C-alpha positions in Angstrom: 8.7 -259.6 82.9 7.6 -258.9 86.4 9.7 -261.7 87.7 12.7 -260.5 85.8 12.2 -256.9 87.1 12.0 -258.2 90.7 15.3 -260.1 90.2 17.0 -257.0 88.8 15.7 -254.9 91.8 16.9 -257.5 94.3 20.4 -257.6 92.6 20.6 -253.8 92.8 19.7 -253.7 96.5 22.3 -256.4 97.3 25.0 -254.6 95.4 24.2 -251.3 97.2 24.2 -253.0 100.6 27.6 -254.6 99.9 29.1 -251.3 98.7 27.8 -249.6 101.8 29.3 -252.3 104.1 32.6 -252.2 102.2 32.8 -248.4 102.6 32.0 -248.6 106.3 34.6 -251.3 106.9 37.3 -249.2 105.2 36.3 -246.1 107.3 36.5 -248.1 110.5 39.6 -250.1 110.0 41.9 -248.0 107.9 41.1 -249.6 104.5 41.5 -253.2 105.7 39.3 -254.6 102.9 41.0 -252.5 100.2 44.6 -252.1 99.2 47.0 -251.2 102.0 48.6 -247.9 100.9 49.9 -246.9 104.3 53.6 -247.0 103.5 53.1 -245.2 100.2 51.0 -242.6 101.9 53.6 -241.8 104.5 56.4 -241.6 101.8 54.1 -239.4 99.7 53.5 -236.8 102.4 57.1 -237.1 103.6 56.5 -237.4 107.3 55.5 -239.8 110.0 53.4 -238.2 112.8 54.2 -239.9 116.1 51.6 -239.6 119.0 52.8 -239.7 122.6 52.2 -238.8 126.2 55.0 -236.2 126.6 55.3 -236.8 130.3 56.7 -240.4 130.1 60.4 -240.4 130.7 62.7 -241.8 129.5 60.6 -242.9 126.5 59.3 -239.5 125.5 59.1 -236.3 127.6 59.8 -232.6 127.7 63.3 -231.6 128.9 64.3 -228.4 130.7 64.1 -226.5 127.4 60.6 -227.9 126.7 61.9 -230.0 123.8 60.4 -233.5 123.5 63.2 -236.0 123.9 63.6 -239.7 124.9 64.5 -243.2 123.9 61.5 -243.7 121.7 62.0 -240.3 120.1 65.7 -241.1 119.2 64.7 -244.6 117.8 61.8 -243.2 115.8 63.9 -240.4 114.4 66.5 -242.9 113.2 63.8 -245.1 111.7 62.4 -242.1 109.8 65.8 -241.1 108.6 66.3 -244.6 107.1 62.8 -244.5 105.7 63.5 -241.1 104.1 60.7 -239.1 105.9 60.6 -236.5 108.6 59.5 -237.3 112.1 56.7 -235.1 113.5 56.0 -235.4 117.2 52.4 -234.9 118.4 51.5 -234.9 122.1 48.1 -236.5 122.9 46.0 -237.6 125.8 47.0 -241.2 126.5 43.4 -242.4 127.1 42.5 -241.2 123.6 45.1 -243.1 121.6 42.6 -245.1 119.6 40.6 -242.0 118.7 43.8 -240.1 117.7 44.7 -243.0 115.3 41.2 -243.5 113.8 40.8 -239.8 113.0 44.3 -239.8 111.4 45.6 -237.0 113.7 48.6 -239.2 114.1 50.1 -242.1 112.2 51.4 -244.2 115.1 51.6 -244.5 118.9 55.2 -244.8 119.8 55.7 -244.2 123.5 56.4 -247.2 125.6 53.1 -248.7 124.7 52.5 -252.2 126.2 51.0 -255.0 124.1 47.6 -256.3 125.2 44.8 -258.1 123.5 42.5 -255.1 123.4 45.1 -253.1 121.6 45.9 -255.9 119.3 42.2 -256.0 118.2 42.1 -252.3 117.7 45.5 -251.6 116.1 48.2 -253.2 114.0 51.1 -253.7 116.4 54.8 -253.9 115.6 57.3 -256.5 116.8 58.2 -256.1 120.5 61.3 -253.9 121.0 61.7 -253.8 124.8 60.7 -255.7 127.9 59.0 -254.0 130.9 57.3 -254.8 134.2 54.7 -253.0 136.2 56.0 -252.1 139.7 54.9 -250.2 142.8 57.1 -247.2 143.7 56.9 -245.6 147.2 58.7 -242.9 149.1 62.1 -244.1 150.3 61.1 -243.4 153.9 57.9 -245.4 153.6 57.4 -248.4 155.8 55.8 -250.2 152.8 58.1 -252.9 151.6 55.8 -255.4 150.0 52.6 -255.4 148.0 50.8 -256.8 151.0 51.9 -253.7 153.0 49.7 -251.6 150.7 46.5 -253.2 152.1 44.2 -250.4 153.2 46.2 -247.8 151.4 45.8 -245.5 148.3 47.5 -246.3 145.0 47.7 -244.0 142.0 48.0 -244.9 138.3 48.0 -243.1 135.0 44.6 -243.1 133.3 44.6 -245.4 130.2 47.8 -247.2 131.2 48.4 -251.0 131.5 49.0 -250.5 135.2 45.2 -250.8 135.5 45.3 -254.2 133.6 48.1 -255.3 135.9 46.1 -254.4 139.0 42.9 -256.0 137.6 44.8 -259.2 137.1 45.8 -259.3 140.7 42.4 -259.3 142.3 43.6 -260.0 145.8 45.9 -257.0 145.7 43.2 -254.7 144.1 40.6 -255.7 146.7 43.0 -255.0 149.5 43.4 -251.3 148.5 41.6 -248.5 150.2 41.4 -246.6 147.0 42.7 -246.7 143.4 43.1 -243.2 141.9 43.6 -242.5 138.2 45.4 -239.3 137.0 46.4 -237.9 133.7 50.1 -238.8 133.8 52.9 -240.3 135.9 54.3 -236.8 136.7 51.1 -236.0 138.5 51.0 -239.4 140.1 54.5 -239.0 141.6 53.7 -235.4 142.7 50.7 -236.8 144.7 53.0 -239.4 146.2 55.6 -236.8 147.2 53.0 -234.7 149.1 51.6 -237.8 150.8 48.4 -237.7 148.7 48.8 -241.4 148.1 50.9 -244.3 149.4 52.3 -245.7 146.1 52.2 -245.4 142.4 52.0 -248.4 140.0 53.9 -247.7 136.8 56.3 -249.0 134.2 59.6 -250.0 135.7 61.7 -248.2 133.1 59.9 -244.9 134.1 60.2 -245.7 137.8 64.0 -246.3 137.6 64.4 -243.0 135.6 62.8 -241.0 138.5 64.8 -243.0 141.1 68.0 -241.9 139.4 66.9 -238.4 138.7 65.7 -237.9 142.3 68.2 -240.1 144.2 67.0 -241.0 147.7 63.4 -240.0 147.1 61.8 -243.3 146.0 62.2 -247.0 146.3 60.7 -249.8 144.1 59.1 -252.8 145.7 60.8 -256.1 144.7 57.5 -257.8 143.8 56.2 -257.0 140.3 52.6 -257.0 139.1 53.1 -257.9 135.4 55.7 -258.6 132.7 55.1 -256.7 129.4 56.4 -256.0 125.9 56.6 -252.5 124.4 55.3 -252.2 120.8 54.5 -249.5 118.3 50.8 -249.1 117.3 49.4 -248.3 113.9 45.9 -248.0 112.4 44.3 -251.4 112.0 45.2 -252.9 108.6 48.3 -250.7 108.0 50.6 -253.7 107.7 52.9 -252.2 105.1 53.9 -249.3 107.3 54.2 -251.5 110.4 56.4 -254.0 108.5 58.6 -251.2 107.2 59.2 -249.9 110.7 59.9 -253.4 111.9 62.4 -253.9 109.1 64.4 -250.9 110.3 64.2 -251.9 113.9 65.8 -255.2 113.0 68.4 -253.4 110.9 69.2 -251.1 113.8 69.5 -254.1 116.2 72.0 -255.8 113.9 74.2 -252.7 113.4 74.2 -251.8 117.1 72.3 -248.5 116.8 69.4 -249.7 118.9 71.7 -250.9 121.7 73.6 -247.5 121.6 70.4 -245.5 122.0 69.3 -247.8 124.9 72.6 -247.4 126.6 72.3 -243.6 126.3 69.0 -243.5 128.0 68.9 -246.6 130.2 72.6 -247.1 130.9 72.4 -250.6 129.4 70.9 -252.4 126.4 67.3 -253.3 127.3 66.1 -253.8 123.8 64.8 -257.2 122.6 64.7 -257.0 118.8 66.4 -259.9 117.1 
């Protein structure tokens, strides 16, 4: 009887431990070990909350009327229309994207987010929809013409951006710098550059070209690039159903020309890569 009682107690302890681990896994990963209800959940509440850095033109930013507009916004709005839900736009701090997702303050990160291994481990990522490169932008009158010319100088990047990864991957370039400064967004980075608080900004090429066109004659982009990248949409880890549904509509929009049209509106040409 004592032996049987011990076996029963052991079984109860094991069952309780397994249940606790299962609950913890679900809390940390968005119900990875259970049924994926992400798409049903979005359709049930009737909205998709998109998180973004609202100072990241032309992907997502505030216009002169303080309305959030941009390439990603137009694409996301069309996807939501086809999905039958409303798009809700939620500005966030870019260096808190994982926290914003895990706490369910937002449903996705859709804002010119670059694919990297760290993000792939922490999130479920969509198919790539656009190519990008990391470039250095300087004032048009600057004597800096190559990355080597930035030796002993100050470079600014956005905190939490993949510009940091690009610089880390180029150790010789990083070690040559006098200082690497991180700021909240690219707007602040470019303001620092304009008042000679720095010598260059490393940023996404699509953003750099937007500012070059907006402020003609103010900046120039160095020909050498620091990294080639893909833009993706980020969802909570394990939310494959929602991610797949968004990917389905991106492919549909590529086939019917809608994606190209939106790109031409914001970029002047079709830079999308969805097939």
